[in-house]
PyMOL Python script that loads the backbone (N, CA, C, O; Angstrom):
from pymol import cmd

cmd.read_pdbstr("""\
ATOM      1  N   MET A   1     -36.166  25.459   6.216  1.00  0.00           N
ATOM      2  CA  MET A   1     -34.876  25.238   6.852  1.00  0.00           C
ATOM      3  C   MET A   1     -34.653  23.747   7.093  1.00  0.00           C
ATOM      4  O   MET A   1     -33.595  23.211   6.760  1.00  0.00           O
ATOM      5  N   MET A   2     -35.636  23.089   7.663  1.00  0.00           N
ATOM      6  CA  MET A   2     -35.496  21.665   7.963  1.00  0.00           C
ATOM      7  C   MET A   2     -35.396  20.843   6.692  1.00  0.00           C
ATOM      8  O   MET A   2     -34.636  19.876   6.631  1.00  0.00           O
ATOM      9  N   ASP A   3     -36.175  21.229   5.660  1.00  0.00           N
ATOM     10  CA  ASP A   3     -36.126  20.506   4.394  1.00  0.00           C
ATOM     11  C   ASP A   3     -34.748  20.619   3.757  1.00  0.00           C
ATOM     12  O   ASP A   3     -34.238  19.647   3.199  1.00  0.00           O
ATOM     13  N   ASP A   4     -34.139  21.809   3.837  1.00  0.00           N
ATOM     14  CA  ASP A   4     -32.808  22.023   3.280  1.00  0.00           C
ATOM     15  C   ASP A   4     -31.778  21.165   4.014  1.00  0.00           C
ATOM     16  O   ASP A   4     -30.908  20.560   3.389  1.00  0.00           O
ATOM     17  N   THR A   5     -31.879  21.119   5.321  1.00  0.00           N
ATOM     18  CA  THR A   5     -30.961  20.311   6.122  1.00  0.00           C
ATOM     19  C   THR A   5     -31.138  18.831   5.819  1.00  0.00           C
ATOM     20  O   THR A   5     -30.156  18.100   5.685  1.00  0.00           O
ATOM     21  N   THR A   6     -32.367  18.394   5.713  1.00  0.00           N
ATOM     22  CA  THR A   6     -32.652  16.987   5.399  1.00  0.00           C
ATOM     23  C   THR A   6     -32.128  16.635   4.015  1.00  0.00           C
ATOM     24  O   THR A   6     -31.555  15.564   3.814  1.00  0.00           O
ATOM     25  N   GLU A   7     -32.327  17.532   3.072  1.00  0.00           N
ATOM     26  CA  GLU A   7     -31.845  17.299   1.707  1.00  0.00           C
ATOM     27  C   GLU A   7     -30.318  17.206   1.675  1.00  0.00           C
ATOM     28  O   GLU A   7     -29.757  16.338   1.006  1.00  0.00           O
ATOM     29  N   ARG A   8     -29.659  18.098   2.394  1.00  0.00           N
ATOM     30  CA  ARG A   8     -28.194  18.069   2.444  1.00  0.00           C
ATOM     31  C   ARG A   8     -27.693  16.795   3.111  1.00  0.00           C
ATOM     32  O   ARG A   8     -26.713  16.200   2.663  1.00  0.00           O
ATOM     33  N   LEU A   9     -28.359  16.379   4.173  1.00  0.00           N
ATOM     34  CA  LEU A   9     -27.979  15.149   4.866  1.00  0.00           C
ATOM     35  C   LEU A   9     -28.156  13.937   3.955  1.00  0.00           C
ATOM     36  O   LEU A   9     -27.292  13.061   3.910  1.00  0.00           O
ATOM     37  N   ASP A  10     -29.267  13.886   3.235  1.00  0.00           N
ATOM     38  CA  ASP A  10     -29.508  12.788   2.292  1.00  0.00           C
ATOM     39  C   ASP A  10     -28.423  12.748   1.218  1.00  0.00           C
ATOM     40  O   ASP A  10     -27.926  11.678   0.864  1.00  0.00           O
ATOM     41  N   ARG A  11     -28.064  13.916   0.708  1.00  0.00           N
ATOM     42  CA  ARG A  11     -27.033  13.995  -0.326  1.00  0.00           C
ATOM     43  C   ARG A  11     -25.683  13.525   0.223  1.00  0.00           C
ATOM     44  O   ARG A  11     -24.962  12.788  -0.450  1.00  0.00           O
ATOM     45  N   LEU A  12     -25.346  13.945   1.429  1.00  0.00           N
ATOM     46  CA  LEU A  12     -24.091  13.520   2.049  1.00  0.00           C
ATOM     47  C   LEU A  12     -24.063  12.015   2.291  1.00  0.00           C
ATOM     48  O   LEU A  12     -23.039  11.366   2.076  1.00  0.00           O
ATOM     49  N   GLN A  13     -25.179  11.466   2.736  1.00  0.00           N
ATOM     50  CA  GLN A  13     -25.246  10.021   2.958  1.00  0.00           C
ATOM     51  C   GLN A  13     -25.057   9.261   1.651  1.00  0.00           C
ATOM     52  O   GLN A  13     -24.404   8.218   1.625  1.00  0.00           O
ATOM     53  N   MET A  14     -25.626   9.780   0.568  1.00  0.00           N
ATOM     54  CA  MET A  14     -25.468   9.146  -0.735  1.00  0.00           C
ATOM     55  C   MET A  14     -24.001   9.212  -1.183  1.00  0.00           C
ATOM     56  O   MET A  14     -23.463   8.235  -1.704  1.00  0.00           O
ATOM     57  N   GLU A  15     -23.363  10.362  -0.980  1.00  0.00           N
ATOM     58  CA  GLU A  15     -21.962  10.517  -1.359  1.00  0.00           C
ATOM     59  C   GLU A  15     -21.063   9.591  -0.542  1.00  0.00           C
ATOM     60  O   GLU A  15     -20.140   8.986  -1.088  1.00  0.00           O
ATOM     61  N   VAL A  16     -21.322   9.478   0.736  1.00  0.00           N
ATOM     62  CA  VAL A  16     -20.539   8.581   1.590  1.00  0.00           C
ATOM     63  C   VAL A  16     -20.706   7.143   1.129  1.00  0.00           C
ATOM     64  O   VAL A  16     -19.736   6.385   1.094  1.00  0.00           O
ATOM     65  N   SER A  17     -21.912   6.765   0.780  1.00  0.00           N
ATOM     66  CA  SER A  17     -22.174   5.413   0.296  1.00  0.00           C
ATOM     67  C   SER A  17     -21.410   5.146  -0.999  1.00  0.00           C
ATOM     68  O   SER A  17     -20.828   4.075  -1.173  1.00  0.00           O
ATOM     69  N   GLN A  18     -21.413   6.120  -1.904  1.00  0.00           N
ATOM     70  CA  GLN A  18     -20.687   5.966  -3.167  1.00  0.00           C
ATOM     71  C   GLN A  18     -19.184   5.866  -2.924  1.00  0.00           C
ATOM     72  O   GLN A  18     -18.508   5.045  -3.543  1.00  0.00           O
ATOM     73  N   LEU A  19     -18.660   6.695  -2.029  1.00  0.00           N
ATOM     74  CA  LEU A  19     -17.230   6.643  -1.709  1.00  0.00           C
ATOM     75  C   LEU A  19     -16.855   5.303  -1.088  1.00  0.00           C
ATOM     76  O   LEU A  19     -15.799   4.747  -1.391  1.00  0.00           O
ATOM     77  N   ARG A  20     -17.707   4.792  -0.234  1.00  0.00           N
ATOM     78  CA  ARG A  20     -17.471   3.494   0.407  1.00  0.00           C
ATOM     79  C   ARG A  20     -17.384   2.392  -0.642  1.00  0.00           C
ATOM     80  O   ARG A  20     -16.496   1.540  -0.587  1.00  0.00           O
ATOM     81  N   GLU A  21     -18.311   2.415  -1.597  1.00  0.00           N
ATOM     82  CA  GLU A  21     -18.296   1.417  -2.666  1.00  0.00           C
ATOM     83  C   GLU A  21     -17.032   1.530  -3.504  1.00  0.00           C
ATOM     84  O   GLU A  21     -16.449   0.515  -3.884  1.00  0.00           O
ATOM     85  N   MET A  22     -16.601   2.762  -3.800  1.00  0.00           N
ATOM     86  CA  MET A  22     -15.380   2.952  -4.581  1.00  0.00           C
ATOM     87  C   MET A  22     -14.166   2.405  -3.844  1.00  0.00           C
ATOM     88  O   MET A  22     -13.303   1.772  -4.452  1.00  0.00           O
ATOM     89  N   VAL A  23     -14.094   2.642  -2.549  1.00  0.00           N
ATOM     90  CA  VAL A  23     -12.968   2.143  -1.754  1.00  0.00           C
ATOM     91  C   VAL A  23     -12.959   0.620  -1.737  1.00  0.00           C
ATOM     92  O   VAL A  23     -11.901   0.003  -1.856  1.00  0.00           O
ATOM     93  N   ILE A  24     -14.120   0.018  -1.592  1.00  0.00           N
ATOM     94  CA  ILE A  24     -14.207  -1.447  -1.589  1.00  0.00           C
ATOM     95  C   ILE A  24     -13.731  -2.002  -2.930  1.00  0.00           C
ATOM     96  O   ILE A  24     -12.948  -2.951  -2.968  1.00  0.00           O
ATOM     97  N   ILE A  25     -14.199  -1.415  -4.021  1.00  0.00           N
ATOM     98  CA  ILE A  25     -13.806  -1.883  -5.355  1.00  0.00           C
ATOM     99  C   ILE A  25     -12.302  -1.698  -5.563  1.00  0.00           C
ATOM    100  O   ILE A  25     -11.640  -2.589  -6.095  1.00  0.00           O
ATOM    101  N   GLN A  26     -11.759  -0.560  -5.152  1.00  0.00           N
ATOM    102  CA  GLN A  26     -10.324  -0.321  -5.289  1.00  0.00           C
ATOM    103  C   GLN A  26      -9.518  -1.316  -4.463  1.00  0.00           C
ATOM    104  O   GLN A  26      -8.461  -1.770  -4.902  1.00  0.00           O
ATOM    105  N   THR A  27      -9.998  -1.654  -3.287  1.00  0.00           N
ATOM    106  CA  THR A  27      -9.305  -2.621  -2.443  1.00  0.00           C
ATOM    107  C   THR A  27      -9.298  -3.996  -3.090  1.00  0.00           C
ATOM    108  O   THR A  27      -8.285  -4.694  -3.056  1.00  0.00           O
ATOM    109  N   VAL A  28     -10.418  -4.388  -3.677  1.00  0.00           N
ATOM    110  CA  VAL A  28     -10.485  -5.679  -4.374  1.00  0.00           C
ATOM    111  C   VAL A  28      -9.506  -5.683  -5.547  1.00  0.00           C
ATOM    112  O   VAL A  28      -8.814  -6.675  -5.775  1.00  0.00           O
ATOM    113  N   ILE A  29      -9.446  -4.585  -6.287  1.00  0.00           N
ATOM    114  CA  ILE A  29      -8.518  -4.493  -7.416  1.00  0.00           C
ATOM    115  C   ILE A  29      -7.076  -4.587  -6.923  1.00  0.00           C
ATOM    116  O   ILE A  29      -6.268  -5.306  -7.511  1.00  0.00           O
ATOM    117  N   LEU A  30      -6.745  -3.870  -5.853  1.00  0.00           N
ATOM    118  CA  LEU A  30      -5.387  -3.938  -5.298  1.00  0.00           C
ATOM    119  C   LEU A  30      -5.036  -5.351  -4.848  1.00  0.00           C
ATOM    120  O   LEU A  30      -3.915  -5.813  -5.060  1.00  0.00           O
ATOM    121  N   GLN A  31      -5.989  -6.036  -4.230  1.00  0.00           N
ATOM    122  CA  GLN A  31      -5.735  -7.409  -3.800  1.00  0.00           C
ATOM    123  C   GLN A  31      -5.499  -8.311  -5.006  1.00  0.00           C
ATOM    124  O   GLN A  31      -4.638  -9.190  -4.960  1.00  0.00           O
ATOM    125  N   ALA A  32      -6.249  -8.104  -6.079  1.00  0.00           N
ATOM    126  CA  ALA A  32      -6.064  -8.910  -7.288  1.00  0.00           C
ATOM    127  C   ALA A  32      -4.695  -8.640  -7.905  1.00  0.00           C
ATOM    128  O   ALA A  32      -4.011  -9.572  -8.331  1.00  0.00           O
ATOM    129  N   LEU A  33      -4.292  -7.373  -7.955  1.00  0.00           N
ATOM    130  CA  LEU A  33      -2.973  -7.033  -8.491  1.00  0.00           C
ATOM    131  C   LEU A  33      -1.856  -7.606  -7.623  1.00  0.00           C
ATOM    132  O   LEU A  33      -0.856  -8.105  -8.140  1.00  0.00           O
ATOM    133  N   ALA A  34      -2.026  -7.535  -6.315  1.00  0.00           N
ATOM    134  CA  ALA A  34      -1.023  -8.089  -5.404  1.00  0.00           C
ATOM    135  C   ALA A  34      -0.909  -9.592  -5.600  1.00  0.00           C
ATOM    136  O   ALA A  34       0.194 -10.139  -5.621  1.00  0.00           O
ATOM    137  N   LEU A  35      -2.035 -10.253  -5.741  1.00  0.00           N
ATOM    138  CA  LEU A  35      -2.037 -11.697  -5.958  1.00  0.00           C
ATOM    139  C   LEU A  35      -1.333 -12.035  -7.275  1.00  0.00           C
ATOM    140  O   LEU A  35      -0.561 -12.992  -7.349  1.00  0.00           O
ATOM    141  N   LYS A  36      -1.608 -11.246  -8.305  1.00  0.00           N
ATOM    142  CA  LYS A  36      -0.962 -11.452  -9.612  1.00  0.00           C
ATOM    143  C   LYS A  36       0.552 -11.260  -9.492  1.00  0.00           C
ATOM    144  O   LYS A  36       1.321 -11.918 -10.194  1.00  0.00           O
ATOM    145  N   ALA A  37       0.978 -10.360  -8.606  1.00  0.00           N
ATOM    146  CA  ALA A  37       2.405 -10.103  -8.392  1.00  0.00           C
ATOM    147  C   ALA A  37       3.030 -11.115  -7.438  1.00  0.00           C
ATOM    148  O   ALA A  37       4.224 -11.045  -7.150  1.00  0.00           O
ATOM    149  N   GLY A  38       2.228 -12.050  -6.953  1.00  0.00           N
ATOM    150  CA  GLY A  38       2.749 -13.088  -6.071  1.00  0.00           C
ATOM    151  C   GLY A  38       2.678 -12.753  -4.591  1.00  0.00           C
ATOM    152  O   GLY A  38       3.313 -13.410  -3.767  1.00  0.00           O
ATOM    153  N   ILE A  39       1.906 -11.734  -4.258  1.00  0.00           N
ATOM    154  CA  ILE A  39       1.752 -11.348  -2.848  1.00  0.00           C
ATOM    155  C   ILE A  39       0.429 -11.913  -2.352  1.00  0.00           C
ATOM    156  O   ILE A  39      -0.636 -11.560  -2.858  1.00  0.00           O
ATOM    157  N   ALA A  40       0.502 -12.781  -1.372  1.00  0.00           N
ATOM    158  CA  ALA A  40      -0.708 -13.404  -0.828  1.00  0.00           C
ATOM    159  C   ALA A  40      -1.549 -12.360  -0.096  1.00  0.00           C
ATOM    160  O   ALA A  40      -1.003 -11.427   0.492  1.00  0.00           O
ATOM    161  N   PRO A  41      -2.883 -12.512  -0.129  1.00  0.00           N
ATOM    162  CA  PRO A  41      -3.749 -11.568   0.592  1.00  0.00           C
ATOM    163  C   PRO A  41      -3.385 -11.448   2.074  1.00  0.00           C
ATOM    164  O   PRO A  41      -3.484 -10.366   2.652  1.00  0.00           O
ATOM    165  N   GLN A  42      -2.965 -12.553   2.685  1.00  0.00           N
ATOM    166  CA  GLN A  42      -2.600 -12.516   4.101  1.00  0.00           C
ATOM    167  C   GLN A  42      -1.365 -11.635   4.320  1.00  0.00           C
ATOM    168  O   GLN A  42      -1.279 -10.924   5.322  1.00  0.00           O
ATOM    169  N   THR A  43      -0.417 -11.681   3.389  1.00  0.00           N
ATOM    170  CA  THR A  43       0.781 -10.845   3.485  1.00  0.00           C
ATOM    171  C   THR A  43       0.406  -9.383   3.344  1.00  0.00           C
ATOM    172  O   THR A  43       0.894  -8.530   4.084  1.00  0.00           O
ATOM    173  N   MET A  44      -0.464  -9.102   2.388  1.00  0.00           N
ATOM    174  CA  MET A  44      -0.914  -7.727   2.179  1.00  0.00           C
ATOM    175  C   MET A  44      -1.645  -7.205   3.414  1.00  0.00           C
ATOM    176  O   MET A  44      -1.456  -6.058   3.818  1.00  0.00           O
ATOM    177  N   MET A  45      -2.480  -8.056   4.007  1.00  0.00           N
ATOM    178  CA  MET A  45      -3.211  -7.653   5.208  1.00  0.00           C
ATOM    179  C   MET A  45      -2.247  -7.390   6.360  1.00  0.00           C
ATOM    180  O   MET A  45      -2.447  -6.457   7.137  1.00  0.00           O
ATOM    181  N   ALA A  46      -1.200  -8.210   6.473  1.00  0.00           N
ATOM    182  CA  ALA A  46      -0.235  -8.048   7.560  1.00  0.00           C
ATOM    183  C   ALA A  46       0.577  -6.762   7.394  1.00  0.00           C
ATOM    184  O   ALA A  46       0.981  -6.155   8.386  1.00  0.00           O
ATOM    185  N   MET A  47       0.818  -6.343   6.152  1.00  0.00           N
ATOM    186  CA  MET A  47       1.620  -5.144   5.890  1.00  0.00           C
ATOM    187  C   MET A  47       0.805  -3.859   5.998  1.00  0.00           C
ATOM    188  O   MET A  47       1.372  -2.774   6.131  1.00  0.00           O
ATOM    189  N   SER A  48      -0.506  -3.973   5.942  1.00  0.00           N
ATOM    190  CA  SER A  48      -1.361  -2.790   5.925  1.00  0.00           C
ATOM    191  C   SER A  48      -1.512  -2.174   7.321  1.00  0.00           C
ATOM    192  O   SER A  48      -1.673  -2.891   8.309  1.00  0.00           O
ATOM    193  N   PRO A  49      -1.459  -0.837   7.391  1.00  0.00           N
ATOM    194  CA  PRO A  49      -1.665  -0.180   8.689  1.00  0.00           C
ATOM    195  C   PRO A  49      -3.129  -0.187   9.131  1.00  0.00           C
ATOM    196  O   PRO A  49      -3.431   0.071  10.297  1.00  0.00           O
ATOM    197  N   VAL A  50      -4.035  -0.482   8.200  1.00  0.00           N
ATOM    198  CA  VAL A  50      -5.461  -0.576   8.529  1.00  0.00           C
ATOM    199  C   VAL A  50      -5.952  -1.976   8.191  1.00  0.00           C
ATOM    200  O   VAL A  50      -5.410  -2.612   7.288  1.00  0.00           O
ATOM    201  N   PRO A  51      -6.962  -2.468   8.893  1.00  0.00           N
ATOM    202  CA  PRO A  51      -7.474  -3.809   8.594  1.00  0.00           C
ATOM    203  C   PRO A  51      -8.055  -3.886   7.178  1.00  0.00           C
ATOM    204  O   PRO A  51      -8.785  -2.995   6.743  1.00  0.00           O
ATOM    205  N   ILE A  52      -7.718  -4.962   6.475  1.00  0.00           N
ATOM    206  CA  ILE A  52      -8.257  -5.205   5.136  1.00  0.00           C
ATOM    207  C   ILE A  52      -9.073  -6.487   5.202  1.00  0.00           C
ATOM    208  O   ILE A  52      -8.527  -7.550   5.497  1.00  0.00           O
ATOM    209  N   PRO A  53     -10.360  -6.405   4.934  1.00  0.00           N
ATOM    210  CA  PRO A  53     -11.182  -7.621   4.947  1.00  0.00           C
ATOM    211  C   PRO A  53     -10.788  -8.579   3.822  1.00  0.00           C
ATOM    212  O   PRO A  53     -10.155  -8.182   2.844  1.00  0.00           O
ATOM    213  N   GLU A  54     -11.169  -9.828   3.979  1.00  0.00           N
ATOM    214  CA  GLU A  54     -10.959 -10.832   2.932  1.00  0.00           C
ATOM    215  C   GLU A  54     -11.721 -10.396   1.679  1.00  0.00           C
ATOM    216  O   GLU A  54     -12.740  -9.715   1.792  1.00  0.00           O
ATOM    217  N   PRO A  55     -11.242 -10.780   0.471  1.00  0.00           N
ATOM    218  CA  PRO A  55     -11.945 -10.390  -0.762  1.00  0.00           C
ATOM    219  C   PRO A  55     -13.418 -10.796  -0.775  1.00  0.00           C
ATOM    220  O   PRO A  55     -14.265 -10.032  -1.238  1.00  0.00           O
ATOM    221  N   SER A  56     -13.725 -11.973  -0.279  1.00  0.00           N
ATOM    222  CA  SER A  56     -15.136 -12.401  -0.281  1.00  0.00           C
ATOM    223  C   SER A  56     -15.979 -11.517   0.639  1.00  0.00           C
ATOM    224  O   SER A  56     -17.141 -11.238   0.343  1.00  0.00           O
ATOM    225  N   ASP A  57     -15.392 -11.078   1.756  1.00  0.00           N
ATOM    226  CA  ASP A  57     -16.105 -10.174   2.661  1.00  0.00           C
ATOM    227  C   ASP A  57     -16.339  -8.819   1.993  1.00  0.00           C
ATOM    228  O   ASP A  57     -17.397  -8.210   2.149  1.00  0.00           O
ATOM    229  N   LEU A  58     -15.333  -8.360   1.247  1.00  0.00           N
ATOM    230  CA  LEU A  58     -15.476  -7.083   0.548  1.00  0.00           C
ATOM    231  C   LEU A  58     -16.599  -7.153  -0.480  1.00  0.00           C
ATOM    232  O   LEU A  58     -17.414  -6.236  -0.579  1.00  0.00           O
ATOM    233  N   MET A  59     -16.637  -8.236  -1.239  1.00  0.00           N
ATOM    234  CA  MET A  59     -17.681  -8.375  -2.255  1.00  0.00           C
ATOM    235  C   MET A  59     -19.060  -8.471  -1.604  1.00  0.00           C
ATOM    236  O   MET A  59     -20.039  -7.957  -2.146  1.00  0.00           O
ATOM    237  N   ALA A  60     -19.139  -9.117  -0.461  1.00  0.00           N
ATOM    238  CA  ALA A  60     -20.415  -9.217   0.251  1.00  0.00           C
ATOM    239  C   ALA A  60     -20.888  -7.832   0.700  1.00  0.00           C
ATOM    240  O   ALA A  60     -22.090  -7.574   0.765  1.00  0.00           O
ATOM    241  N   MET A  61     -19.933  -6.940   1.010  1.00  0.00           N
ATOM    242  CA  MET A  61     -20.289  -5.588   1.429  1.00  0.00           C
ATOM    243  C   MET A  61     -20.952  -4.803   0.302  1.00  0.00           C
ATOM    244  O   MET A  61     -21.730  -3.883   0.558  1.00  0.00           O
ATOM    245  N   LEU A  62     -20.647  -5.163  -0.943  1.00  0.00           N
ATOM    246  CA  LEU A  62     -21.219  -4.446  -2.081  1.00  0.00           C
ATOM    247  C   LEU A  62     -22.636  -4.892  -2.407  1.00  0.00           C
ATOM    248  O   LEU A  62     -23.383  -4.159  -3.054  1.00  0.00           O
ATOM    249  N   LYS A  63     -23.010  -6.079  -1.969  1.00  0.00           N
ATOM    250  CA  LYS A  63     -24.349  -6.591  -2.273  1.00  0.00           C
ATOM    251  C   LYS A  63     -25.395  -5.774  -1.530  1.00  0.00           C
ATOM    252  O   LYS A  63     -25.221  -5.453  -0.355  1.00  0.00           O
ATOM    253  N   PRO A  64     -26.479  -5.438  -2.216  1.00  0.00           N
ATOM    254  CA  PRO A  64     -27.533  -4.681  -1.537  1.00  0.00           C
ATOM    255  C   PRO A  64     -28.134  -5.482  -0.393  1.00  0.00           C
ATOM    256  O   PRO A  64     -28.352  -6.690  -0.491  1.00  0.00           O
ATOM    257  N   LYS A  65     -28.388  -4.775   0.678  1.00  0.00           N
ATOM    258  CA  LYS A  65     -29.016  -5.428   1.830  1.00  0.00           C
ATOM    259  C   LYS A  65     -30.516  -5.427   1.607  1.00  0.00           C
ATOM    260  O   LYS A  65     -31.103  -4.426   1.198  1.00  0.00           O
ATOM    261  N   GLY A  66     -31.123  -6.572   1.886  1.00  0.00           N
ATOM    262  CA  GLY A  66     -32.565  -6.588   1.672  1.00  0.00           C
ATOM    263  C   GLY A  66     -33.221  -7.827   2.128  1.00  0.00           C
ATOM    264  O   GLY A  66     -34.438  -7.963   2.003  1.00  0.00           O
TER     265      GLY A  66
END
""", "prot")
cmd.dss("prot")
cmd.show_as("cartoon", "prot")
cmd.util.cbc("prot")
cmd.orient("prot")
């Protein structure tokens, strides 16, 4: 029972980590597209209902911690 729960928890943590990375990458892509369209990152951040980190901060989040 405990092994099954631990295995499920490990799998969920891995999925959450993968989803987090996908969201970060998508946000970087959106910022690049906005910049290409002439929208400054600061403008995009001001228009967003949720906080958007700076592109360099987002890329730092993807680097493995170690």
